[in-house]
C-alpha positions as CSV (number, residue, x, y, z in Angstrom):
1,M,-62.0,-11.8,-62.1
2,N,-60.3,-12.8,-64.6
3,T,-58.4,-16.4,-65.4
4,K,-55.1,-15.4,-64.0
5,H,-55.7,-13.4,-61.0
6,L,-58.3,-16.6,-59.7
7,F,-55.0,-18.8,-60.5
8,R,-52.6,-16.4,-58.6
9,V,-55.0,-15.9,-55.3
10,S,-56.0,-20.2,-55.7
11,L,-52.3,-20.2,-55.6
12,M,-52.2,-18.1,-52.5
13,I,-54.9,-20.0,-50.6
14,I,-53.5,-23.6,-51.6
15,T,-49.2,-22.4,-50.6
16,L,-51.3,-20.7,-46.9
17,A,-52.5,-24.2,-46.2
18,W,-49.9,-26.4,-47.0
19,I,-47.9,-23.9,-45.0
20,C,-50.2,-24.0,-42.0
21,S,-50.1,-28.1,-42.0
22,C,-46.0,-27.7,-41.7
23,Q,-46.1,-26.0,-38.5
24,K,-45.5,-28.1,-35.4
25,T,-47.9,-27.4,-32.3
26,E,-46.9,-26.6,-29.3
27,T,-47.6,-28.7,-26.6
28,P,-48.9,-27.5,-23.3
29,D,-45.6,-28.0,-21.4
30,E,-43.7,-26.1,-24.2
31,L,-46.4,-23.2,-25.0
32,I,-45.1,-23.5,-20.8
33,Q,-41.4,-23.5,-21.6
34,N,-41.9,-20.6,-24.3
35,S,-44.5,-18.0,-22.1
36,M,-41.6,-18.1,-19.8
37,R,-38.7,-17.5,-21.8
38,P,-37.3,-14.4,-20.5
39,A,-34.9,-11.6,-22.0
40,H,-31.7,-13.2,-22.5
41,A,-32.1,-14.6,-25.7
42,G,-30.3,-11.3,-27.1
43,F,-28.9,-8.6,-25.0
44,N,-29.3,-8.6,-21.5
45,E,-29.2,-5.4,-20.5
46,N,-25.9,-5.1,-16.9
47,D,-27.3,-3.3,-14.6
48,M,-28.3,-6.0,-11.8
49,V,-24.8,-7.4,-11.8
50,L,-22.9,-3.5,-10.8
51,Y,-25.2,-3.7,-8.6
52,W,-24.4,-6.7,-6.6
53,N,-20.6,-5.6,-7.2
54,E,-21.3,-2.1,-5.5
55,K,-23.3,-3.9,-2.5
56,I,-20.7,-6.3,-2.4
57,S,-18.1,-3.7,-1.6
58,N,-19.8,-1.9,0.8
59,V,-20.1,-4.1,3.3
60,L,-16.7,-5.0,3.1
61,S,-15.2,-1.7,2.9
62,K,-17.1,-2.4,7.0
63,T,-15.4,-5.0,7.3
64,T,-11.9,-4.6,10.0
65,S,-10.6,-8.1,7.9
66,P,-7.3,-7.8,6.5
67,P,-7.4,-7.1,2.8
68,P,-6.4,-10.4,1.0
69,V,-9.4,-12.1,3.5
70,L,-11.4,-9.7,1.6
71,S,-10.4,-10.4,-1.0
72,R,-11.2,-14.0,-1.0
73,H,-15.1,-13.2,0.2
74,F,-15.4,-10.7,-2.6
75,T,-13.8,-13.4,-5.4
76,M,-16.3,-15.5,-3.8
77,A,-19.5,-13.9,-4.3
78,Q,-18.7,-12.5,-7.8
79,V,-17.5,-16.6,-9.7
80,A,-21.0,-17.4,-7.6
81,V,-22.9,-14.8,-10.2
82,H,-20.8,-15.6,-12.6
83,D,-22.2,-19.1,-13.5
84,A,-25.7,-18.8,-11.7
85,L,-25.7,-16.5,-14.7
86,N,-23.6,-19.4,-16.9
87,S,-25.7,-22.2,-16.1
88,I,-28.6,-20.2,-17.6
89,V,-26.4,-19.8,-20.4
90,P,-22.7,-20.9,-21.0
91,K,-20.9,-18.3,-22.3
92,Y,-18.5,-18.8,-20.7
93,Q,-17.0,-21.5,-18.6
94,T,-18.3,-21.9,-14.7
95,Y,-15.8,-22.4,-12.0
96,A,-17.9,-24.5,-9.6
97,L,-21.8,-25.3,-10.5
98,T,-20.7,-27.5,-13.1
99,D,-24.3,-30.0,-13.4
100,A,-26.9,-27.3,-12.7
101,R,-28.6,-26.0,-16.1
102,D,-31.8,-24.0,-16.9
103,K,-32.5,-22.3,-19.5
104,Y,-35.6,-20.6,-18.4
105,A,-34.2,-18.8,-15.2
106,D,-34.6,-15.1,-14.7
107,P,-30.5,-13.7,-14.7
108,D,-31.6,-11.0,-12.5
109,A,-32.9,-13.5,-10.2
110,A,-29.7,-15.7,-10.3
111,I,-27.1,-13.3,-9.8
112,T,-29.6,-12.1,-6.5
113,S,-30.0,-14.9,-5.3
114,A,-26.2,-16.1,-6.0
115,A,-24.5,-12.8,-4.4
116,Y,-27.1,-12.8,-1.4
117,W,-27.0,-16.5,-0.5
118,T,-22.9,-16.7,-1.1
119,F,-22.6,-13.8,2.0
120,R,-25.0,-15.2,3.7
121,Q,-22.8,-19.0,4.0
122,L,-19.8,-16.5,4.4
123,D,-21.2,-15.0,7.7
124,T,-22.6,-18.5,9.0
125,Y,-18.8,-19.7,8.1
126,L,-17.0,-16.7,9.3
127,K,-18.5,-16.9,12.7
128,T,-17.2,-20.5,13.5
129,F,-13.9,-18.6,13.7
130,P,-14.0,-16.0,16.9
131,P,-12.6,-14.0,17.6
132,F,-11.2,-13.5,14.5
133,T,-14.3,-12.6,13.2
134,N,-17.9,-11.8,14.5
135,G,-18.6,-12.3,11.3
136,L,-19.9,-9.6,8.2
137,P,-22.0,-6.2,9.0
138,L,-24.9,-7.7,7.0
139,Q,-27.5,-5.2,8.7
140,I,-25.6,-2.7,10.1
141,S,-23.9,0.8,9.3
142,G,-26.7,0.6,6.4
143,N,-26.2,-2.0,5.0
144,D,-29.6,-3.6,5.1
145,W,-28.4,-7.0,2.9
146,D,-32.3,-8.4,3.4
147,G,-32.7,-5.5,2.8
148,W,-31.3,-5.2,-0.7
149,Y,-31.9,-9.0,-1.6
150,A,-36.3,-8.4,-1.2
151,S,-35.8,-5.1,-3.2
152,A,-33.8,-6.4,-6.2
153,L,-36.1,-9.2,-6.6
154,G,-39.5,-7.1,-5.8
155,N,-38.6,-5.9,-9.4
156,I,-38.9,-8.7,-11.0
157,P,-42.7,-9.9,-12.1
158,D,-43.3,-13.2,-10.0
159,G,-43.6,-16.6,-11.6
160,A,-41.3,-20.1,-12.9
161,A,-38.7,-17.7,-14.3
162,K,-38.0,-16.2,-11.9
163,D,-38.3,-18.9,-9.1
164,A,-36.0,-20.2,-11.2
165,G,-33.1,-18.0,-11.2
166,I,-33.4,-17.9,-7.2
167,E,-32.7,-21.4,-7.2
168,L,-29.9,-21.5,-10.1
169,G,-28.6,-18.5,-7.7
170,K,-28.5,-20.7,-4.7
171,K,-26.9,-23.4,-6.6
172,A,-23.9,-21.5,-7.1
173,A,-23.6,-19.9,-3.0
174,H,-23.7,-23.5,-2.5
175,A,-21.0,-24.7,-5.3
176,I,-18.9,-21.8,-4.6
177,M,-19.0,-22.1,-0.8
178,A,-18.2,-25.9,-1.5
179,K,-14.9,-25.6,-4.4
180,R,-13.3,-23.7,-1.9
181,A,-14.3,-25.3,1.9
182,N,-10.8,-26.5,1.9
183,D,-9.0,-23.8,-0.2
184,G,-6.5,-23.0,3.1
185,F,-8.1,-20.2,4.7
186,A,-8.9,-21.6,8.3
187,D,-4.9,-22.4,8.5
188,A,-4.4,-19.3,6.7
189,R,-6.6,-16.4,8.4
190,I,-4.2,-16.3,11.2
191,V,-3.5,-12.6,11.2
192,Y,-0.3,-12.4,13.6
193,V,1.8,-14.9,15.5
194,A,3.8,-14.0,18.1
195,A,6.9,-14.0,18.7
196,P,9.9,-12.9,20.7
197,P,12.0,-9.7,20.7
198,S,15.4,-9.8,18.0
199,N,17.3,-8.0,17.3
200,P,17.5,-9.1,13.5
201,A,20.4,-8.5,10.2
202,A,19.9,-5.4,8.8
203,G,18.2,-5.8,5.5
204,V,15.6,-8.7,7.5
205,W,12.2,-7.3,8.0
206,R,11.0,-6.5,11.3
207,P,7.8,-4.8,12.8
208,T,7.2,-0.8,12.6
209,I,6.5,1.1,15.2
210,A,3.3,2.8,13.7
211,Q,0.9,-0.3,14.3
212,F,-2.8,-0.4,15.7
213,P,-4.1,-2.7,18.5
214,P,-4.1,-5.5,18.0
215,V,-0.9,-6.2,16.7
216,P,1.6,-8.2,19.2
217,P,4.4,-5.6,20.5
218,S,6.6,-8.7,18.5
219,H,5.8,-10.7,15.4
220,I,6.5,-12.7,12.2
221,G,4.7,-10.3,9.8
222,G,0.9,-9.8,9.1
223,L,-0.6,-13.0,7.5
224,P,2.5,-15.5,7.6
225,Y,1.2,-18.2,6.0
226,W,-1.3,-16.4,3.3
227,G,0.9,-17.4,0.8
228,T,2.6,-20.9,2.3
229,K,-1.4,-22.7,2.7
230,M,-3.4,-20.2,1.2
231,K,-5.0,-22.5,-2.0
232,T,-5.7,-20.0,-5.7
233,F,-8.4,-20.0,-8.6
234,T,-6.2,-21.2,-11.3
235,V,-2.2,-21.4,-10.2
236,N,-0.6,-25.1,-8.9
237,N,1.7,-24.1,-7.5
238,N,2.4,-20.5,-5.2
239,A,6.0,-20.2,-5.8
240,Q,5.0,-19.9,-9.7
241,F,5.6,-16.4,-10.7
242,R,7.7,-15.8,-7.6
243,P,11.0,-12.9,-8.7
244,G,14.5,-13.4,-8.0
245,P,16.0,-11.5,-4.9
246,P,15.5,-7.2,-4.2
247,P,18.7,-5.8,-5.0
248,A,21.8,-6.3,-2.3
249,L,22.0,-3.6,0.8
250,S,25.9,-2.8,-1.0
251,S,24.4,-1.4,-4.0
252,K,23.4,1.4,-6.0
253,E,20.0,0.1,-7.2
254,Y,19.4,-0.7,-3.1
255,A,21.0,2.8,-2.3
256,D,18.9,4.8,-5.2
257,A,15.6,3.2,-4.4
258,Y,16.3,4.1,-0.7
259,N,16.8,7.8,-1.3
260,E,14.4,7.6,-3.8
261,V,12.1,6.6,-1.0
262,K,13.4,8.6,2.0
263,S,13.0,11.4,0.0
264,L,9.3,11.6,-1.5
265,G,7.9,9.3,1.3
266,A,9.0,11.6,4.2
267,R,6.6,13.1,6.4
268,V,8.8,16.6,7.0
269,G,10.9,17.8,5.1
270,S,9.4,16.0,1.4
271,T,9.8,16.9,-2.5
272,R,6.7,15.6,-3.3
273,T,4.9,17.6,-5.3
274,A,1.2,18.5,-4.0
275,D,-0.3,15.6,-6.7
276,Q,1.7,13.5,-5.5
277,S,0.9,14.1,-2.3
278,V,-2.5,13.2,-3.5
279,V,-2.0,9.7,-5.4
280,A,-0.6,8.7,-2.3
281,N,-3.6,9.1,-0.2
282,F,-6.4,7.9,-3.3
283,W,-5.3,5.1,-3.7
284,Q,-5.0,4.2,0.4
285,E,-8.8,2.3,0.1
286,T,-9.7,-1.7,0.6
287,P,-8.0,-2.5,-2.7
288,T,-10.8,-4.7,-3.4
289,N,-13.1,-2.1,-3.3
290,I,-11.5,0.7,-5.6
291,W,-10.6,-2.0,-8.0
292,N,-13.8,-3.3,-8.0
293,R,-15.6,-0.2,-8.9
294,F,-12.3,1.0,-11.4
295,A,-13.7,-2.9,-13.3
296,R,-17.5,-0.7,-12.8
297,E,-16.6,2.5,-14.2
298,A,-15.1,1.0,-17.3
299,L,-17.4,-0.9,-18.0
300,L,-20.0,1.6,-18.1
301,N,-18.0,2.6,-20.6
302,K,-18.6,0.4,-23.0
303,K,-22.3,-1.2,-24.7
304,V,-21.5,-4.9,-22.2
305,D,-23.7,-7.8,-21.4
306,A,-24.4,-8.9,-18.0
307,W,-22.9,-12.0,-18.5
308,R,-19.9,-10.7,-20.3
309,S,-19.3,-8.3,-16.9
310,A,-20.0,-10.8,-15.0
311,R,-17.3,-12.7,-16.2
312,L,-15.6,-9.4,-15.9
313,L,-16.1,-8.7,-12.1
314,A,-15.5,-12.5,-12.2
315,L,-11.3,-12.2,-13.5
316,V,-10.6,-8.7,-12.2
317,N,-11.0,-10.3,-8.2
318,V,-9.5,-13.7,-9.0
319,A,-6.7,-12.0,-10.6
320,I,-6.1,-10.3,-7.0
321,F,-6.7,-12.5,-5.1
322,D,-4.1,-15.3,-7.2
323,A,-1.8,-12.0,-7.3
324,L,-2.2,-11.9,-3.5
325,V,-1.6,-14.9,-2.5
326,T,1.6,-15.8,-4.5
327,S,2.9,-12.1,-3.3
328,F,2.9,-13.4,0.1
329,D,4.4,-16.1,-1.1
330,A,7.0,-13.9,-2.6
331,V,7.3,-11.3,0.1
332,Y,7.7,-14.5,2.8
333,H,10.3,-15.8,0.9
334,Y,12.8,-13.1,0.6
335,Y,11.7,-11.1,4.2
336,T,13.2,-8.0,3.4
337,W,12.4,-4.4,5.8
338,R,10.3,-2.7,4.9
339,P,11.7,2.1,4.5
340,E,9.9,2.6,7.2
341,S,12.5,0.6,8.7
342,A,15.3,0.6,7.1
343,I,15.4,4.5,7.3
344,R,15.1,4.7,11.1
345,S,16.9,1.0,12.6
346,M,20.5,3.3,11.5
347,Q,21.4,-0.5,11.0
348,D,25.4,-0.2,9.2
349,D,23.6,-1.9,5.8
350,G,27.1,-1.9,4.7
351,N,26.0,0.3,1.7
352,P,27.9,4.7,1.5
353,L,25.5,5.9,-0.1
354,T,22.9,5.8,2.1
355,N,22.6,7.3,5.5
356,G,19.4,6.6,8.2
357,Q,17.7,9.0,9.8
358,A,16.1,8.3,13.2
359,D,12.5,10.2,13.4
360,W,12.1,9.9,9.7
361,L,8.0,9.0,9.4
362,P,6.8,8.0,6.3
363,Y,3.9,10.2,4.8
364,V,1.0,8.7,5.1
365,T,1.6,7.3,8.7
366,D,1.6,10.7,9.7
367,I,-1.1,12.8,8.7
368,K,-3.7,9.4,10.1
369,I,-2.4,9.2,13.1
370,G,-5.1,9.6,15.5
371,P,-7.7,6.9,17.5
372,P,-7.5,3.5,15.9
373,P,-7.0,2.1,13.0
374,Q,-4.6,4.5,11.9
375,T,-3.2,3.3,7.8
376,P,0.1,2.0,9.3
377,T,2.8,1.2,7.1
378,T,1.4,-2.5,6.2
379,P,3.2,-5.4,9.1
380,I,4.4,-7.4,6.2
381,P,7.4,-8.3,4.6
382,E,8.5,-6.1,1.8
383,Y,9.3,-7.6,-1.2
384,P,7.8,-7.7,-3.5
385,N,4.9,-4.6,-3.3
386,T,1.9,-7.3,-2.9
387,N,-0.3,-3.9,-3.5
388,S,1.8,-3.3,-6.6
389,T,1.4,-6.8,-7.6
390,L,-2.7,-6.8,-6.9
391,G,-2.9,-3.7,-9.0
392,S,-0.5,-4.9,-12.2
393,A,-2.4,-7.9,-11.7
394,A,-6.5,-6.9,-12.0
395,A,-5.0,-3.8,-14.7
396,E,-4.0,-6.9,-16.9
397,A,-7.1,-8.8,-16.3
398,M,-9.3,-5.7,-17.9
399,R,-6.9,-5.0,-20.7
400,L,-7.1,-8.8,-21.8
401,F,-10.7,-8.7,-21.1
402,F,-11.1,-5.5,-23.3
403,E,-8.3,-6.3,-26.4
404,T,-7.1,-2.8,-25.5
405,D,-5.4,-0.5,-23.2
406,K,-7.5,2.1,-23.6
407,T,-10.5,3.3,-21.7
408,Y,-11.7,6.2,-19.9
409,V,-12.2,6.2,-16.1
410,N,-12.9,8.9,-13.6
411,L,-12.6,7.3,-10.8
412,V,-13.6,8.9,-6.9
413,T,-11.5,7.8,-4.2
414,Q,-13.7,7.2,-0.7
415,D,-9.9,7.7,1.6
416,V,-10.9,9.8,4.7
417,T,-8.3,11.3,4.0
418,V,-9.3,13.2,0.7
419,P,-13.0,12.0,-0.3
420,G,-14.7,12.6,-3.4
421,T,-11.2,13.5,-4.8
422,S,-11.0,12.3,-9.1
423,R,-8.6,11.1,-11.1
424,L,-8.6,10.9,-14.6
425,F,-7.5,7.9,-16.7
426,T,-7.3,7.4,-20.6
427,S,-5.4,3.6,-19.9
428,F,-5.5,0.5,-17.6
429,S,-1.6,0.1,-17.4
430,Q,-1.3,3.8,-16.6
431,A,-3.7,3.2,-13.2
432,A,-2.1,0.4,-12.5
433,N,1.9,2.4,-12.9
434,E,-0.2,4.6,-10.5
435,Y,-1.3,2.7,-8.1
436,G,2.2,1.3,-7.5
437,D,3.9,5.1,-7.2
438,S,1.4,5.1,-5.0
439,R,3.0,3.3,-2.2
440,L,6.1,5.1,-2.8
441,Y,5.5,8.5,-2.2
442,A,3.2,7.1,0.2
443,G,6.1,5.6,2.2
444,F,5.5,2.9,1.6
445,G,7.0,0.9,-0.7
446,F,11.3,0.8,-2.8
447,R,11.1,1.2,-6.5
448,F,12.7,-2.1,-7.0
449,S,9.9,-3.5,-5.1
450,I,7.3,-1.5,-6.9
451,D,8.5,-2.6,-10.3
452,T,8.6,-6.1,-9.4
453,G,5.1,-6.4,-8.3
454,D,4.4,-4.7,-11.1
455,E,5.3,-7.3,-13.2
456,M,4.8,-10.0,-11.2
457,G,1.4,-8.8,-11.3
458,Q,1.0,-8.7,-15.2
459,K,1.7,-12.5,-15.1
460,A,-0.2,-12.8,-12.7
461,G,-3.2,-11.7,-14.7
462,K,-2.1,-13.1,-17.6
463,H,-2.7,-16.3,-15.9
464,V,-6.0,-16.0,-14.6
465,F,-7.3,-14.8,-17.7
466,E,-6.5,-17.7,-20.4
467,N,-7.1,-20.3,-17.6
468,I,-10.5,-19.4,-16.2
469,F,-13.8,-18.6,-17.6
470,R,-12.5,-19.0,-21.2
471,E,-15.7,-18.5,-23.8
472,N,-17.8,-22.3,-24.9
């Protein structure tokens, strides 16, 4: 071996020895911690986030509470999932769980535990309000909540990381329950307040005829305190997005809207197309369920990890909830009648361009007549349209999250009238606009109310996106 080669070999040996001497020796604790370290150091799949979002939908689809109440429950569970994940790796700001960190916790175990324990605690809490609710149907009608929990955890390897994830999820559930303990729900949850029979003036809200039990014959509207006693997640003042007043009854704008819904939304002799009739029924499903399914489909079309997925679903649900609270503030402030009342009442509204029809009924109410619950005209005042508001809020949150209005979602409805029907959406705004139009085609809403709700929802969605779950 020549001198030059010997020198190179010697240099390599000396270099390797120097590198080894510089390496830090791991303590036993560090060796254990490194062995616990799960896959969240890099990209973490969002399967468990989407799984539990769907399970939450399944539970709430079998719960007969009004949509705003269901939105509260959905939002709390989804925020707990978001907070649990961001207490492992704090990519985004948490809402309720602010004092717990465990970077070695298993993310899937944390997601599972957060969703499960939030609903277990909600179930216990709601049972303190009889006869308003008998609790959530956790293990009836195909909802095996305990089974889902055991199955999800069964797919996660046993060990310290799994145990830490379960504990962190419990903490997130406790935190959201504590954070929302004084949010006004105890008072705002009252569905109906009976009132003596009255003869309101033209334009003023009154109960419509197609109601289902146990609605009092005369009442002041459904969830009358939701807009005043319920606390939002992000809005300081429930009147923050309150729009200006609806058009005067004597105006051409009102007459145009009146005649449009009278024609397009009628049960008999309507001018609806076949596609418009499908749209009217497609969107009658519980709002939180169909918009969460839309969000899941939007996520499936892109490579999005667990943290971002949890953030989007939390944003969408907070946007829906806050939009509903602020829209209820507005509808009870203006207290305007529904198209059904306006057309059937035959009252003189002071507008020569409108003509009443005593036997007029909304399209969707009519075709679903049968054993309760039916789908009546929503028993709340009309302006602005609450469905349009919440739909636009959800769509705006998604548009801002993805930084584009473009999407590709083939959405399937679970509505009992057109089950399995699908519609393709290539933008978030397209979905929001069609959702608003569905209220017109169903005979439930005036165009001016739908348009105002759309504008209000966009503002609410933007406000939520800019003020909660921000990037750290």
